Structures are given as C-alpha cells and as structure tokens.
C-alpha positions in Angstrom: 0.1 0.2 -0.4 0.9 3.3 -1.0 4.7 1.9 -2.1 5.1 4.8 -5.2 4.7 7.4 -2.3 7.0 5.5 -0.1 9.5 5.0 -2.4 9.6 9.1 -3.6 9.7 10.4 -0.1 12.1 8.0 1.3 14.7 9.0 -1.9 14.2 12.7 -1.5 14.2 12.9 2.6 17.7 10.5 2.1 19.1 13.0 0.3 18.9 15.6 3.6 21.2 13.2 5.7 24.1 14.7 4.7 23.1 18.2 5.1 24.8 20.0 7.8 21.9 22.9 8.1 18.9 24.2 6.3 19.6 26.3 4.1 17.2 27.8 0.6 18.9 25.7 -1.4 18.6 22.2 0.9 15.1 23.0 1.3 14.2 24.3 -2.5 15.9 21.0 -3.4 13.8 18.5 -1.0 10.3 20.4 -2.0 10.9 20.0 -5.6 11.8 16.4 -5.2 8.7 16.2 -3.0 6.5 18.2 -5.4 7.3 15.8 -8.3 6.5 12.8 -5.8 3.0 14.2 -5.0 1.8 15.3 -8.6 3.4 11.4 -10.1 1.2 9.7 -7.4 -1.8 11.6 -8.9 -2.4 14.1 -5.5 -4.6 16.9 -6.6 -2.6 20.1 -7.2 -3.9 22.6 -5.5 -3.4 20.4 -2.3 0.0 20.1 -3.7 0.6 23.5 -3.7 -0.8 24.0 -0.4 0.7 21.2 1.6 4.4 22.5 -0.2 3.9 26.0 0.6 3.3 25.1 4.9 6.3 23.0 4.8 8.3 25.4 3.3 7.1 28.1 5.6 7.5 26.0 8.4 11.2 24.8 7.9 12.3 28.3 7.1 10.7 29.2 10.4 12.4 29.2 13.7 9.8 26.4 15.3 12.1 23.6 14.5 14.2 21.8 17.5 17.7 22.1 17.7 18.4 19.1 19.1 17.2 17.6 15.0 19.3 17.5 12.4 18.2 18.8 9.2 17.0 15.8 7.9 15.0 14.8 11.0 13.5 18.5 11.2 12.1 18.3 8.0 11.0 14.8 8.1 9.0 16.0 11.5 7.5 19.1 9.7 6.2 16.7 6.5 5.0 14.2 8.6 2.9 16.6 10.8 2.1 18.2 7.7 0.9 14.8 6.0 -1.1 14.2 9.0 -2.8 17.1 8.7 -4.0 16.8 5.0 -5.1 13.0 5.4 -7.5 14.2 8.4 -5.6 14.8 11.2 -7.9 12.4 13.7 -9.2 9.1 13.2 -13.1 10.0 13.1 -15.5 6.9 13.4 -18.8 6.1 12.2 -21.8 7.9 13.5 -24.4 5.2 14.7 -28.0 5.4 13.0 -28.8 4.8 9.5 -25.7 5.1 7.1 -26.6 6.0 3.2 -23.8 4.2 0.8 -23.4 6.1 -2.4 -21.2 5.8 -5.3 -20.7 4.4 -9.1 -20.9 0.7 -10.1 -17.5 -1.1 -9.5 -16.1 0.8 -6.7 -17.0 -2.4 -4.5 -19.6 -0.3 -2.2 -21.7 -3.6 -1.6 -18.8 -5.6 -0.6 -17.8 -2.7 1.1 -20.6 -2.8 3.2 -20.7 -6.3 4.0 -17.1 -5.4 5.4 -17.7 -2.7 7.7 -20.7 -5.0 8.7 -18.4 -7.2 9.7 -16.1 -5.1 11.5 -18.6 -3.5 13.6 -20.3 -6.7 14.7 -17.1 -7.3 15.8 -17.0 -4.3 17.7 -19.8 -5.5 19.7 -22.5 -3.3 17.6 -25.6 -4.2 16.6 -25.8 -4.4 13.0 -28.3 -4.8 10.1 -27.8 -4.4 6.1 -30.5 -3.6 3.2 -30.3 -2.9 -0.2 -32.3 -0.2 -2.2 -30.8 -0.9 -5.8 -34.3 -2.6 -7.5 -32.8 -2.0 -10.9 -29.9 -4.9 -9.9 -31.4 -7.8 -8.3 -28.0 -9.6 -8.3 -26.8 -6.5 -5.9 -29.2 -7.1 -3.3 -28.9 -10.8 -3.8 -25.0 -10.4 -3.1 -25.5 -8.2 -0.4 -28.3 -10.9 1.2 -25.5 -13.5 0.9 -22.6 -11.2 2.3 -25.2 -10.7 5.2 -25.6 -14.6 6.0 -21.9 -15.0 6.0 -20.9 -12.6 8.4 -23.8 -13.3 10.6 -26.0 -9.5 10.7 -29.9 -9.3 9.7 -30.6 -8.3 5.6 -33.7 -6.5 5.8 -35.4 -7.9 2.1 -39.3 -6.3 1.3 -41.9 -7.7 -1.3 -41.1 -7.2 -4.9 -42.5 -3.7 -6.6 -41.2 -1.5 -3.8 -39.5 1.7 -4.9 -35.9 2.2 -3.4 -37.5 5.2 -1.4 -39.9 3.0 0.5 -37.5 0.1 1.1 -35.3 2.8 2.8 -38.0 3.7 4.8 -39.1 0.3 5.8 -35.6 -0.6 6.8 -35.0 2.1 9.0 -38.7 1.6 10.2 -37.5 -2.2 11.3 -34.0 -1.2 12.4 -35.7 1.4 14.7 -38.0 -2.0 15.9 -35.2 -4.3 16.4 -32.8 -1.4 18.1 -30.3 -1.8 15.6 -26.9 0.2 16.0 -26.0 0.8 12.4 -28.3 -0.1 9.6 -26.0 0.1 6.6 -28.1 1.3 3.1 -26.9 0.0 -0.4 -28.0 2.4 -2.8 -28.1 2.2 -6.9 -25.0 2.6 -8.7 -24.0 3.8 -12.4 -21.0 3.6 -14.4 -21.7 7.6 -14.8 -23.6 10.2 -12.4 -26.9 10.8 -13.8 -30.0 13.2 -12.7 -32.0 9.9 -12.4 -30.2 8.7 -9.9 -29.3 11.8 -8.1 -32.6 12.8 -7.6 -33.7 9.1 -6.1 -30.6 9.5 -3.5 -31.8 13.0 -2.8 -35.3 11.7 -1.7 -33.8 9.1 -0.1 -31.8 11.4 2.5 -34.7 13.4 2.7 -37.1 10.7 3.8 -34.5 8.8 6.2 -32.3 11.2 7.3 -29.4 9.2 7.6 -26.5 9.7 10.0 -23.7 9.3 7.3 -23.6 9.7 3.7 -20.5 7.6 2.7 -18.7 7.7 -0.7 -16.9 4.8 -1.6 -14.2 5.3 -4.4 -11.8 3.3 -6.0 -8.1 4.3 -4.9 -7.0 3.5 -8.3 -8.8 6.2 -10.2 -7.2 8.9 -8.3 -8.1 12.6 -9.8 -11.5 11.0 -11.9 -12.8 9.7 -8.6 -12.5 13.0 -6.4 -14.0 15.0 -9.3 -16.7 12.7 -8.9 -16.9 12.9 -5.0 -17.2 16.8 -5.9 -20.5 16.1 -7.6 -21.8 13.8 -5.4 -21.0 15.9 -2.4 -22.3 19.1 -4.0 -25.8 17.2 -4.8 -26.1 15.5 -1.3 -23.6 17.0 1.3 -20.9 13.3 2.0 -19.9 12.7 5.5 -17.2 10.7 4.6 -15.3 8.5 2.1 -14.1 4.5 1.9 -11.2 4.1 -0.5 -11.5 0.8 -1.8 -8.6 -1.3 -3.5 -6.0 0.6 -1.5 -3.6 -2.8 -1.4 -3.7 -2.3 -5.4 -1.8 -0.2 -7.9 -3.0 3.0 -6.1 -0.5 5.4 -6.4 -1.8 7.5 -2.8 -2.9 10.9 -4.5 -6.4 10.1 -3.8 -5.5 9.7 -0.3 -3.9 12.7 0.2 -6.7 14.8 -1.5 -9.8 13.6 -0.5 -9.8 15.9 3.4 -8.7 18.9 2.1 -10.3 19.1 -1.3 -13.9 17.7 0.0 -13.9 18.5 4.0 -15.0 15.6 4.7 -12.9 12.5 6.8 -11.5 9.0 5.0 -13.6 6.4 7.6 -12.4 3.1 6.0 -9.8 2.1 3.8 -10.4 -1.7 2.1 -6.6 -3.8 1.8 -8.2 -6.8 0.2 -11.1 -9.0 -1.1 -11.7 -11.0 1.9 -14.2 -9.9 4.1 -11.9 -9.0 6.8 -9.6 -7.0 4.5 -10.9 -3.6 5.8 -9.1 -0.7 8.2 -10.3 2.3 10.2 -8.6 5.1 8.7 -6.0 6.4 10.9 -4.1 9.9 9.5 -0.5 9.1 11.6 -0.5 5.8 10.4 -0.6 6.3 7.1 1.4 9.2 7.4 4.2 7.1 9.2 3.7 4.4 6.1 4.0 7.1 3.6 7.5 7.9 5.0 8.7 4.3 5.6 8.2 4.7 9.2 5.8 1.5 9.1 2.6 0.9 11.1 3.1 -0.6 14.6 0.1 0.3 16.2 -1.5 -1.4 13.4 0.6 -4.7 13.5 -0.1 -5.3 17.3 -3.7 -4.9 16.5 -3.8 -7.1 13.8 -1.4 -9.8 16.7 -4.1 -9.3 19.4 -7.2 -9.7 17.0 -5.7 -13.7 15.8 -3.9 -14.5 18.7 -5.1 -15.4 22.1 -3.5 -13.3 25.5 -2.9 -16.2 27.2 -1.0 -18.2 24.2 0.7 -15.1 23.7 1.9 -14.4 26.9 3.1 -18.0 27.8 5.2 -17.6 24.4 6.4 -14.6 25.5 7.3 -15.9 28.6 9.0 -18.8 27.4 10.5 -16.9 25.1 12.5 -14.9 27.8 13.2 -18.0 29.7 15.4 -18.7 26.9 13.4 -22.1 26.5 12.2 -21.9 23.1 11.8 -25.4 21.3 10.5 -26.4 18.1 6.4 -26.7 18.7 6.7 -22.6 19.7 8.3 -22.2 16.5 5.6 -23.9 14.6 2.9 -22.2 17.0 4.7 -19.0 15.9 4.2 -19.3 12.6 0.8 -20.7 12.5 0.1 -16.8 14.4 1.6 -15.2 11.4 0.0 -16.9 9.0 -3.5 -15.7 10.6 -2.1 -12.5 10.8 -3.1 -12.3 6.6 -0.8 -12.3 3.8 3.1 -12.0 4.6 3.9 -8.9 2.6 1.6 -7.1 4.0 2.6 -7.5 7.5 6.4 -6.6 6.3 4.9 -3.5 5.2 3.9 -2.1 8.7 7.4 -2.7 9.4 9.5 0.3 9.8 11.9 0.1 6.8 10.4 -2.4 4.9 7.6 -0.2 3.0 9.1 1.2 0.7 11.4 -2.1 -0.4 8.7 -4.2 -0.7 8.2 -4.2 -4.7 11.4 -5.8 -4.1 10.0 -8.4 -1.7 9.3 -11.9 -3.1 7.4 -13.3 0.0 6.9 -16.9 -0.4 4.5 -18.2 1.8 4.9 -21.7 0.9 7.6 -22.0 2.7 5.7 -21.7 5.7 3.8 -25.0 5.3 6.8 -26.7 4.3 8.6 -25.9 7.5 5.2 -26.6 9.1 4.9 -30.3 7.7 8.9 -31.1 8.7 8.2 -30.0 12.5 4.6 -31.8 12.2 6.9 -35.1 11.0 9.0 -34.7 14.5 8.1 -36.8 17.5 7.2 -35.0 20.5 10.5 -35.6 21.9 12.0 -34.5 18.7 10.5 -30.9 18.9 11.0 -30.6 22.5 14.8 -31.5 21.9 16.0 -31.3 18.5 19.8 -32.2 19.3 18.9 -35.6 19.6 17.7 -35.7 15.9 20.6 -37.6 14.2 20.8 -38.1 10.0 18.6 -41.5 10.5 15.7 -39.0 12.5 16.4 -36.9 9.6 15.8 -39.2 6.8 12.4 -40.4 8.1 11.3 -36.6 8.8 12.2 -35.7 5.2 10.2 -38.8 4.5 7.5 -37.6 6.2 7.0 -34.4 5.4 7.7 -35.0 1.2 10.7 -33.0 1.8 14.6 -33.4 1.7 17.8 -33.9 4.2 18.7 -30.4 3.0 15.5 -29.0 3.7 15.3 -30.3 7.5 18.9 -29.3 8.0 17.7 -25.5 7.1 14.5 -25.9 9.5 17.2 -26.9 12.2 19.8 -24.2 11.2 16.9 -21.4 11.3 15.5 -22.4 14.4 19.1 -22.3 16.2 19.4 -18.7 14.9 16.0 -17.7 16.1 16.8 -19.4 19.5 20.3 -17.2 19.8 18.7 -14.3 18.8 15.9 -15.2 21.5 18.9 -15.3 24.3 20.0 -11.9 23.1 16.7 -10.7 23.2 16.6 -11.8 26.7 19.6 -10.3 27.7 18.3 -7.3 26.2 15.2 -6.9 28.5 15.0 -3.5 30.2 16.7 -1.5 28.1 15.0 1.5 27.8 13.8 2.1 23.9 15.9 4.4 21.4 14.3 8.0 21.2 11.5 9.0 18.0 10.7 12.2 16.9 6.8 10.7 16.4 4.1 9.1 19.2 3.6 5.6 19.3 
C-alpha cells in the first residue's frame, strides 16, 4: 500500500541526511522532489501546492527543534503536514442509518459487508439492506454477505421503490434496536440526474446519520471529481477508499480531506471480508515516510493471538526455553494475521522495499510440515535428531534432508537471537520524534 509515495519520499528525505543545516537551497531541492512525488502519485494540484507551501514556511521558521538534525527537522514537518491533510485524527462512523453511495464497480456492496463485519466484531448490533431495485443481483450479493458474516439483511416484497425500501428498512431497524443500519444504493457507470434525484429523496425521507461515498483508490483524480459532484448534491459526511492494496498511487487518499472537507472513514486493503481498516491519518503518514505502522501490526496480532497464548510464548522466549513446538505456534500465528507482504509493509524501513521483496508463503507450510513430522520428543529437544531421524522426517514431510537441516539451522539462529533479546530486556527504547 502506497509503495510509490513511500519510495519517492524515502529517496527525497535520504538526500537530506548529509546536510549540516537547512538553507534555502537544501529546502527547495527537497520540496522540488516532494512536489514531483505528489504529482506523480496523482495528488490534486491545489492540495500539493498548499502542502508544499506550509512545509516550506515551517522549515524556514524558527519553530524547528535545535536538537534535531536537518533531515529530522524536515521529516518531522513533512510528517505533521501529511497528518494534517489526511485529516488529523481518525473519525468513527456515527450510529444510525448509514447511506452508501457511489458508482458501479467501486466495490460498494462488498464494502458494506466488510464494514458490517467490522462493526459486529466490535460488539455493535448491525443490519444491512439494499435499495438497488434495478440490479437484483446486487441485492442478492449483499444478502449472501450478510448471511456469511451473521448480520440481518432486511428484504421486502417486490414492487417497492428504492425510497419505500429505505423507509421500511429504517422502521425495522428502530424496532430491532439496531446500532447501525447500512443501506446500499443503486450505482451507475456515470453520474446521471435520475440517480441523484433518487438519492436526494432517500436522504430526505430517512435522514441518515452518515452519507458515505465509496471510491476506487486506483481512479485517482477521476474519482475525486465524481466525489465532488456527489458532495455538492448530497452533502457527503465521509469517504471509503477501496483497492488500496492494489496499484493505487495514493493521490486520492491525500486529496480527499482537503478537497472535499470530509474525512476518509475506512480503506479496503484486500478482497476478503476482513480486509478493511479504519483510516488513521497518523499511521498512513508513517507508512508514506517508510516508518511502518506498528500500531496496526500490534492490533492485528491481538485479534488472532489469544492473550494467554501470547503471554505463555513470550514467557518461554524470555526464559530461553524456545523449542520447535513454539516455532510452529509462531508460524501459525503469523499466517493467521494475513498475507506476509502486508505485514512486512507495516514494519519500519520495509515498506519502500516491498516491491523488490518476493514473499513465498509456501515456505511456511513446508517448515510446518517438517516440524509436524518430528516426534514430540524431537520437537522439544532437537539435539537428538541424527541422520537416521532426519531421513525419517524428510520422508514424512515430503521434503529433503537438506530442507530439514535448513529448518534446524533457522531454529538455532532464532534461539540464539531470543537469548540476546533476553539479555536486552529492560533496556530503554531509542528516542523517536513521533508518537506511537
């Protein structure tokens, strides 16, 4: 996600490391590169212009901290200004009826299912319904998504208009005591008068708490212009960006808040129902600058790793008692957290290099197969594994003696690293100019 911006910003800011002080030339050179990076990422021209102006004014002012190097000063300013144009703080979805609007092909219906699933996991009572009477397949798609994630889908008899369905869905949601009613609406390949009139009437009748525009992040400025049209006619309260895991250049994410004045609420980061994230401006700014996203990584780990299991494993690691059964448990936990390339992108310093990293997740399965082919005694005490045992393990796992040796070598290297970590326990963390 945002690899283009991360790569460009990283290259620009790395040039500052040799500067002894911030002169006009140093700042202008850096801003020229940043300007090219923003425009190449398809950031709105006026947004880019305003952003660069603020960075330049602050870089040349006396507000920078004396204990920071020139590179750190510029990075700090750029980070804070990125957070500003991204929206400053995360904004939650307001309870009530949430109307989702947008064009066809942006993933609107799928996004509703993802958000319903996310809200349900947080303990909210959620229901969904569709007013897209022109496309029965869209209704059926949302109904099946609702069944899959375990939330009610409100369906009504045929022949009702979109407005009538919306009204009845709202009435039923009130009767059921629903926290969030997520309403899908009809889409078009382009904006037309009939569509907008229908949406305006639905808005007037149901008085939604939110009107959310769903945009394809890969469409860049085209999506921004369409969003402006919807905003002028309906008064949007938020945006969801889909396909942020694809080849999106990031320009739309940086342009929405400043151009429309409404926040980005969520971003879609994959095809699975779990692949949606609340939009945190500070975390996105950190990713753009190659600083990773440790908060999201920790939260994802907490979702899939039981607390007691994590504490047990960490206690064993710190005690220096780390065996192959523990390694197998760790591999399973990592795989449950999602695609490895996404996890690596959250680690500081890795994001900009992701396009050059080929992650072979099949290796995880092969390592696990090798460990599963060992006896409990061998997993707990790998030192007893001699050549005859290696032959048996290789045959049982469908691998080779060479691969068994590699697994044992990697385990031993990890065990040594764990011992070093044990010796480092209690050491203070290095200072960092950003809050985590």
